[in-house]
Phi, psi and omega in degrees: 000132181292147180288147182244152176298151181263159176297327177296316176299320178291322180292323176289325180297312180292323176298320177298319176296319187283332182255354168083351177204161175291327182295313179293325178292322177296317176300316180298323184262003177056048177228164177289140182301321178300318184292321176296313181298323178298317178292331176287317179297327176291325176299314179297318180298319182296320184277336180078031180216162178264129184262329188233144160266115189271123182233180181279352179247230184285154176293144176240130183285139170283173174302320175294325174296316178297321178290329179284329190303314176295319178294325176293318173299317172301315183295319179292325178295316177299324181290321179294320176299318180296318177299316180296319177299314185294317178295324180297319182293318185292311188270321174042061181266352181204194183098182186223128165282136178230101197209144177238149178225169171291157196290334180272000179301332183292340186285329188219001180234313195291322183301309179294320182296306184297319178297318179295314182299315184292329180290333180272321187232068182296343178278350184271134175280132181252112179245098179244115185258124175264104186227174168297147183305323181300316185286324177304307184301323178293320180289322176294319178301319185282345188082009175285335171236146183283319185206176180198166173237119191230159173278134175268155003273161172224171169290115186266002180305129171076012182234151169265114181250123176282176179285158183303136180244351178214130175238123181225174182239148177275136173234156181267133179237142183202150174282346180273103181298336175293324183284348182245023186278334184220163178307144188260133181267167177295332177294317179294320176300316186292337181263354188273156177283077195276142166244113182245145179266187184061043181306317187293333186265330173054240187290343177284342176298129184302322180291317179304315180300317179297310184296325180293318180292322178294315178295316181300323178297334180263009178071033183232165176237129178264113189232107184287149179275333177228135171236133176231175178275317189251145182292332171305316181295314179302316179295318182293321178293321176296322183292335176275005177079018180277358177159183177248161185222175178239129180220165175286146180309318184300337176294329178291346175268356182294136183303332179267008181291125188296128183295339182275000175269120176274157177227161178209146177291167177265158180230113356290164180297151170249118189258135176251131179243131184241145183213158174281142172231147167225169178281135180305127180074001180279170178238155179252140173292157177304323186294314182289330177292314178295328179294318179293323181297316182293324179296324179303315182301311185293321178295323179298327177289323176296323182292330175301313179296316180297320178300337179274002181268207188292150175299145185256012179072000000 
């Protein structure tokens, strides 16, 4: 493999150009002049060209030296940017997390995740928006959020969608133990007093889409009796006996989950898959990148809990 110039050699070369002599360049870079001159000679040997015409006055660039100068400056700037980025991740004394999640994530993910992140990086502003997955995808696509954790499927245009990092199941919840005694079919769903969340998103919501298609295939119409925006509201209404609802299994593990709500899986199961998204061709700030890395750790623990739930078929 051919030898490559070192960053130090390129830095000394640029310094010599900018200061006009090896002596001045050595003073500016705080090294001995013979050492700097030797590194420039090694650079010339590595490249197989002469970079300077050495005179008694200022150094003069050769044609090869003039060609190398812009590339050398770019390489040094890129190396500095890389070092700054690594230092930003290592120190992370400032910046802002810009992240979106599906609406029920705050019930079983965000409190522990944000608490852990803040204990490690108290100087970072944390902006985590809990929205429907479709809206999170739209905001990431528009550049309003850097990244998100969403339920699949979504409109993937303009996005980089990672592999599923969390797989959960939908369960039917009711205060009536008889209605949650066995897996619930789409025929039973169509006849149930349903309370569904994500009212604003309706058919765009991934769960609604799956259930609507399943009901249509059976010649049925799924019509909720109550629609609300937040899953916490649906759970609370169901706990008061105003109807039955559908939630992710992990919601039943939420510390605030009402103990009087029984749950049962669906028949056939409805599996929910969640993945990280970023804008195609976009870049992440150090704060958001570290937040996502930490989220992976917390999600692995959640997956173990989800694996202990209903079978997914």
